[in-house]
N, C-alpha and C positions, 0 to 999 in steps of 0.2 A: 589570387588564383589558387595558392596553396591552401588557404582557408576553405575555399569552395570545394576543392578536392577532398579535404579532410571531412567536411560536413557530409558530402555525398557518400564517402566510404563508410562513415559511422552510421549514417541512415540506412544504407544497404545492409550492414551487419545487424543492426537492431531489428530491421524488418524481417530478415531471414530467420533470426533467432526467435522472434515472437511468433511468426507463422509456423515454424517448426514445432514450437512448444504447444501452441493451440491445436495444430493438426494432430500431433501425437496424443494429446489428452482426449480429443474427440474420438480418435481411432480406438483408444482403450476404453471408451464408454464411461469416462469419469463424470461424476454428477455436476461438477463445476469446472469445466475445462478452461474457462477464462482465468482461473487462478494460476494456471500454468504459464500464461503470458506475462503475468504481473512481475515476476522476478527479473525478467529481461530488462525492464526499464530502470531498475535500481541496482542490480548486481553489476551491470556494466560500469567500468571505472576507467580513469585516464591511464593508470599504471597497472602493470601486470600483477605485481605483488598484492595490490589492493583488490584486484579482481578475484584472485584465488582465495584470499582471506575472507572477502565478503561472501563469496559463494559457500565456503565451508561454514561460516558463522550463520548464514541463513538456514542451512540444513540443520545444524546443531540446535539453533534457537527454536526452529519449528518442531523438531523432535522433542525437545525438552518441554515446550509449551503444550504440545498435544498430550504428552504423558501426564503432565500436571493436571490438565483439564479433565482428562478421562479418569485419573485417580480421584479427583475431587467429586466427580459425578458418581463414581462407583460407591462412594460413602453414603450417597442418598441424602444429603442435607436439605433443609428447606431452601426455597428460592432466595429468601432474604439473606441467608448465610452465603449462598453462592455469589450473590451480588456484592456482599461485603468483601468476601475473599477476592473476588475479581477486581474490585476497585483498589484494594490494598496491593494486590500483585502487579496490576498495571502501573500503579504509581511507583512501586518499588523498581519495576523494570526501567521506567523512564528516568528515575533518579539515579540508578546505578549506571545507566547508559551515559548520562551527563557527567557523572563523577569519573568514569573511565576516560571520557574525552578524546578518544581516538577511534580508528577504524575497528578496534577490538570491541567497541561498544555495541556493534550491530547484533551480536548474539543475544545480549540482554534485551535489546529493542524487539527483536523478532520473537523472543519468548513471550513478551507481553502482547504482541499483536496476535499470535496464535491462540493465546488464552481467550481473548475476547471474540475472535472469529469462531471459536468452538462454543464458548459459553453463552454469548448473547443470544444466538438462536435457540439454545437449550432453554433459556429463561422464558422464551415465548411459548413454550409448551406445545400442546397439540395443534395450535394454530399453524405451525409449520410442520410439514411432513418431513422432518429432518431428524435423524438419529445421530447422537453425538459421536458414536464410534465410527460409523461410515464417514461422517463429515471430517473427523480428525484424520482418518486414513486418506481420504480424498485430498485433504490439505497437504499431507506429507508427500503423496505421489505427485501432485501438481508442482510442489516446490522442487522436488528432485528433477522433474522433467524440465522446468523452467531454468533451473541452475545449470543443468547439464547442457541445455540448448545454448544459453548465452555464453557459457564458458567455451564450448566447443567451437562456436562460430567466431567469437571475438578474440580468443587467446592469441592466435598467431599475429593478429594485427595490433595488439596492445603492447606498447613498448615497456621495457624495464624502467623502473623509476630513475629519473635523472635530476629530480629536485628534492631538496631536504624536506623532511616532515615539518609542518608548522609547530612551533613550540606549544607545549601544553600549559595552560594557565592553571596554577596551583592554588593561588590565594582565594580563600573563601569558597572552595568547591563544595564542602559539606553543607553549609547553610543553603547555597544555591541548589544543590541536589535535593535537599529536603523541600525547598520551596517548589521545585518542579514536580517532585513526587506528589505533593499535596494537590497541586493544580490538576494533575492527571487523575488522581484518585477521586477528586470531587466530580470531575467531568464524567468519569466512567460510572460512578454511582448514579449520577443523573441519567446517563444513557441506559443503564440497567433498569432503573425505575420506569422509564418511558416504555421499554420493551415489555415489562411485566404488566403495565397498565393497558397498553394498546399493542397487542401482539400482531402487527401488520408488516407487510413488506416495506412500505414507505417509511414507517416509523423505525424499523430495523436499520434501514439505510441511513437515516439521520442519526441514529444511535451509534452506529459504527463510525460515522464521521466525527461525532462528538468525542469519540475515544481515540481514533488514530491521529487526527491532526494535532490535538494537544500533545500526544506522545512525540510526534515528529518535531514540533516546535521546541518542546521541553528538552529533548535529547540533543538538539543541534548546538554546536559550539557558539554560533550566533544565529538566532532564529529570524532576524529581521529581513535578510534577503529572501528567505522562504516565505515569510508572511506577506511580502510585497507582491509576490506572484501567485499566491495561493488562490485568491478569489478569481482572477482571470483564468487560471488553469482549470479550476472546477467548472466555471461557466462554459469554457470551450468543450470540456469533456462531456458535460450535460447536453449541450446542443448537438455534438457529434453523435451521442447515443440516441437521441430522439430522431435525428435524421436517418441514422442507420435503421432504427426500428420502423420508421415510416416507409423506407425503401424496401425493407425486408418483407413486409406483409404481402404485397402483391406478387412477390417472387416465391412464395411458399410452395405453390404447385410445381415450380420448376425443379425442386429437389435441393438436397443439401449441398451439392457441388456449386450451384449458382450462388447460394447464400454464403458459402465459404469464400467464394471469389469476391463477393461484395465486402466481406469482412476484411479481406486482404487490402482492399483499397483504403479502408479507414486505418488499418495498421500501418500502411505505407505513409499516409499523411502524418500519423502520430510519430513515426520514426524520424521524419524530417524535422518536425517541431522539436523533438527531443534532442536531435543531433546538433542543431544550430546553437551556437553559444548564447545568442540573445534571447532565445526562447526555451532553453534547456529546462529551466526551473518550472515554468508553467506547462511545458510539454510533458514533464513527469506526471504532474497532477492531472492533466488532461487525459493522458493515456489510462491512468488508473481509474478515473471516474468513468471514462468511456466503457472500459471492460466491466466495471461493476454494474453500471446502469443498463448497458446493452445485454449483459449476461451472454457474451459472445460464445457460440457453440451450444447454446441451450435454447429452448422455446418455453420459458416459464411464465413470463409476464408480457402483457400487451402494452401498446404505446401509452394508453391512458394511465395504466399503473406506473409505468416508468416515468411519466411526466410528473405525477404527484411525488414519487420517490425522489426525482431530481430536485423538486422544490424543497423537500425536506433536507436533502444533501446541501443545497445552496444555503438554506436558512441556518443549518448547523455550522457551515463554514463561516458565514458572517458572524455568528455568535463567537466562534473561536477567535476570529481575527480581532473582534472588538475587545474580548476579555484578556487576550494574551499579553498585551503590553503591561497592564497592571499586575496580572497574576505572575508573570515571569520577570518583572522589573526591567523591561527593555528600555534602556537609556544609555547614553554615552556614545562615543564615536562608532560608526558602522564599520565592522570588519569587512575586508574584501570578500566577495563571494567566491566559493571554491571553483576550481576549473571545471569545465564541462565534463560531466560524467561522475564527479564526486558528489554523492548525495547522501544525506543522513537517513532518508526513509527507505 
């Protein structure tokens, strides 16, 4: 009974925070309002100290990544140079995050994420009507909205830490960090190449997947629990996005309010999935993929485009799942999964 009460309470908090973030981003007319709901699913933590620190590090990492991305683009280098710098920077971010090995690693992780979120569409050139500066500012504003929303809603209900921090493994961290950095750099270079060769929405979706999931796995203390739930979570998120888009189309004439109400239904289902201990891991991936494919709060792509993009996302996830055991040297006893709410991504 106590567990049921906790799940319901957490789900209500997450739903309220995600709905608040998405609604505020839409009211402000931001280009990618679904970005504002994304921090809700990952900034929420079991302990209050981790919640506050993760919120701060997400903002700082996003600011640093956006500044570096815009600084690089201001120099006007060729696309191949941008792709090379991006691959090295993402690899370094993942490697540093692994080397830090604590909640403090989240800032380095978010720096790398923001870099590819800004630079990968820029590599697509005129095929995307996206300017890097507005995209970076949009990312910053959405991050602030999402972080403030989840912190404001969940802070009072998040207890002060009552359990000791897990010990940090120190043996062999530098070689392991370099190995993880190399894996992420290679995958990011491949993703950048795909975007330059085929500058399309579906290819960009797959390219971002080829970048972010290696980062998440490489920076996690033990990636195997995440790897086990990755593919089911992505599949659930893809199906949810396609169902949302199929239901949304006939409601277009009814106005934005009806479509927002439909979005809330899917956010509520995602909040329950994320809040339950047995489904928390796949719930995180499902919510992220739903927001990305459905592009909640916008009307940019139709169902057919999202379907092809979903297939690219799914194929990229399968590739990451298949390559990661060898690339990251995943062997030995499985470490216990973190408590609900403690997530590396």
